[in-house]
C-alpha positions in Angstrom: -4.2 -32.6 20.0 -2.3 -30.0 17.9 -1.5 -31.4 14.4 1.0 -30.4 11.8 -1.8 -28.9 9.7 -3.1 -26.8 12.7 0.4 -25.3 13.1 0.7 -24.7 9.4 -2.6 -22.8 9.3 -1.4 -20.7 12.2 1.7 -19.7 10.3 -0.1 -18.7 7.2 0.4 -14.9 6.8 -2.7 -12.9 7.5 -3.2 -9.2 6.8 -6.0 -6.6 6.6 -6.5 -4.8 3.4 -8.3 -1.4 3.2 -9.7 0.5 0.3 -11.9 3.6 0.7 -13.2 6.7 -1.0 -15.6 9.5 -0.1 -18.6 7.2 -0.3 -17.6 3.8 1.2 -14.8 1.6 2.6 -14.0 -2.1 2.2 -11.9 -3.9 4.8 -10.8 -7.5 4.3 -8.9 -10.0 6.5 -7.0 -12.0 4.0 -4.9 -15.1 4.0 -3.5 -17.2 1.1 -5.8 -20.1 0.1 -5.8 -22.8 -2.5 -8.5 -22.8 -5.2 -10.2 -25.9 -3.8 -10.5 -24.5 -0.3 -13.0 -22.2 1.2 -11.8 -18.6 0.9 -11.7 -18.1 4.7 -11.9 -14.4 4.6 -13.6 -12.1 7.0 -14.7 -8.8 5.4 -16.9 -5.8 5.9 -18.1 -2.8 3.9 -19.5 0.5 5.0 -21.2 3.2 3.1 -21.9 6.7 4.3 -23.5 9.9 3.1 -21.4 12.3 1.0 -19.1 14.3 3.2 -19.9 12.4 6.4 -16.2 11.7 7.1 -14.8 15.0 5.8 -12.9 17.3 8.1 -12.9 21.1 8.0 -11.7 20.9 4.4 -12.5 18.5 1.5 -10.2 15.7 2.8 -11.5 12.7 4.7 -10.7 13.2 8.4 -8.3 10.5 9.5 -9.8 10.1 13.0 -13.3 9.7 11.6 -12.1 7.2 9.0 -10.2 5.3 11.8 -13.4 5.1 13.9 -15.3 3.8 10.9 -12.6 1.2 10.1 -12.6 0.1 13.8 -16.4 -0.3 13.7 -16.3 -2.5 10.5 -13.4 -4.5 12.0 -15.3 -5.3 15.2 -18.6 -5.9 13.5 -17.0 -8.4 11.1 -15.3 -10.4 13.9 -11.8 -9.7 12.6 -8.7 -10.5 14.8 -5.7 -9.5 12.7 -4.4 -6.0 13.5 -1.8 -5.7 10.7 -3.2 -3.2 8.1 -2.1 -2.6 4.5 -3.6 0.2 2.4 -2.7 2.0 -0.7 -2.6 5.6 -1.8 -4.4 6.5 -5.0 -2.1 6.5 -8.0 -3.0 10.1 -8.8 -1.7 11.2 -5.4 1.8 9.7 -6.0 4.5 10.8 -8.4 6.6 8.0 -10.0 9.8 8.8 -12.0 13.4 7.6 -12.5 16.8 9.2 -12.1 20.1 8.3 -13.9 23.0 8.6 -11.5 26.7 7.8 -11.4 27.4 4.2 -10.4 29.9 5.1 -7.6 27.5 7.4 -5.8 27.2 6.6 -2.0 23.8 5.6 -0.7 23.4 8.8 1.3 23.9 10.8 -1.8 21.4 8.7 -3.8 18.8 9.3 -1.1 19.6 13.1 -1.1 19.2 13.2 -4.9 15.9 11.4 -4.8 14.7 13.7 -2.0 15.7 16.8 -3.8 14.1 15.7 -7.1 10.9 14.6 -5.4 10.6 17.9 -3.5 11.1 19.8 -6.8 8.5 17.8 -8.7 5.9 18.1 -5.8 6.8 21.8 -5.2 7.3 21.1 -1.5 10.1 21.5 1.0 12.4 18.5 1.3 11.1 17.7 4.8 7.5 17.8 3.5 8.0 14.9 1.1 7.7 11.1 1.8 9.5 9.0 -0.8 10.9 5.5 -1.5 13.2 4.2 -4.3 14.8 1.2 -5.8 18.2 1.1 -7.5 18.8 -0.7 -10.8 22.3 -1.1 -12.2 22.2 -0.3 -15.9 25.2 -1.2 -18.0 26.3 1.3 -20.6 28.3 0.4 -23.7 31.8 1.9 -23.8 33.7 3.1 -26.8 35.1 0.5 -29.2 37.7 -1.5 -27.4 37.0 0.2 -24.1 35.4 -1.5 -21.1 31.8 -0.8 -20.5 30.7 1.5 -17.7 27.7 1.3 -15.5 25.3 3.8 -14.2 22.5 3.7 -11.6 18.9 3.9 -12.6 16.9 4.9 -9.6 13.2 4.2 -9.7 11.4 6.4 -7.2 8.0 7.4 -6.0 6.9 10.2 -3.7 3.9 11.9 -2.2 3.3 14.8 0.3 4.3 13.6 3.8 0.9 14.7 5.1 -0.7 11.8 3.3 1.5 9.3 5.2 0.9 11.1 8.5 -2.9 10.9 7.8 -2.6 7.2 7.1 -0.7 6.7 10.4 -3.2 8.7 12.4 -6.1 6.8 10.8 -4.6 3.4 11.7 -3.9 4.6 15.3 -7.6 5.7 15.6 -8.6 2.3 14.3 -6.4 0.5 16.9 -4.4 -1.2 14.0 -0.8 -1.4 13.0 0.0 0.1 9.6 2.4 -2.5 8.2 2.3 -1.5 4.5 1.5 1.8 2.8 1.7 1.2 -0.9 0.3 2.3 -4.2 -3.3 1.2 -4.8 -3.7 -0.3 -8.3 -5.5 2.0 -10.8 -7.7 -0.9 -11.7 -8.8 -3.9 -9.7 -6.4 -6.9 -10.1 -7.4 -9.7 -12.5 -10.0 -12.0 -11.0 -7.8 -15.1 -11.5 -5.2 -13.5 -9.2 -7.7 -13.5 -6.3 -8.3 -17.2 -5.7 -11.7 -18.0 -4.2 -13.1 -14.5 -4.4 -16.7 -13.7 -5.4 -16.7 -12.0 -8.7 -20.0 -10.2 -7.8 -18.3 -8.0 -5.1 -17.6 -4.4 -5.9 -14.2 -3.3 -7.3 -13.2 -1.6 -4.1 -13.4 -4.9 -2.3 -11.0 -6.5 -4.8 -8.6 -3.6 -4.3 -8.7 -4.2 -0.5 -7.9 -7.8 -1.2 -4.9 -6.9 -3.3 -3.5 -4.5 -0.7 -3.9 -7.3 1.9 -2.1 -9.7 -0.3 0.8 -7.3 -0.7 0.8 -6.7 3.1 0.9 -10.4 3.9 3.9 -10.9 1.6 5.8 -7.9 2.9 
């Protein structure tokens, strides 16, 4: 008989989190848990010789990485196919723009695209970017009403990095639901309820990406 708690567990958001480098990968199937409960995570790690996943250049080949992710996914008995991963902070530019408050959305987007392409020294169509708008009040002259401007917080990277992540997820047979920014440092241990403190930092980064993906 299906109980209320069975249906609640079914609705708990589940997501895969991936963190990798040239030496290893960590893949975690993550769901929120309470401190008193068993963590309930499936996870796997894989290490390989230096350069084993590299393509013709120095970058990790997306198809080879995807095959390695799929192997870990199957070996670990995972079922979720929603994948969240992050780009290293040193591969992403983060800046802000101050723009007129009455600027239309399409012009805001064009300004961010132009600025990102300038900073990355790439053509506008070779840039992947995202942004968030914050209304910042500015004090007016004495006795005059205050005005407002738009502060636009944006981040960008070469589009080839996004395309590589998409190709990797397809090779792994997974759905890339979140491509974010991987924390420069592993999240605080108290933020990862039920986790084993003895696991490597890369594993904790994978958990953090999965947590973000489950909440997206």
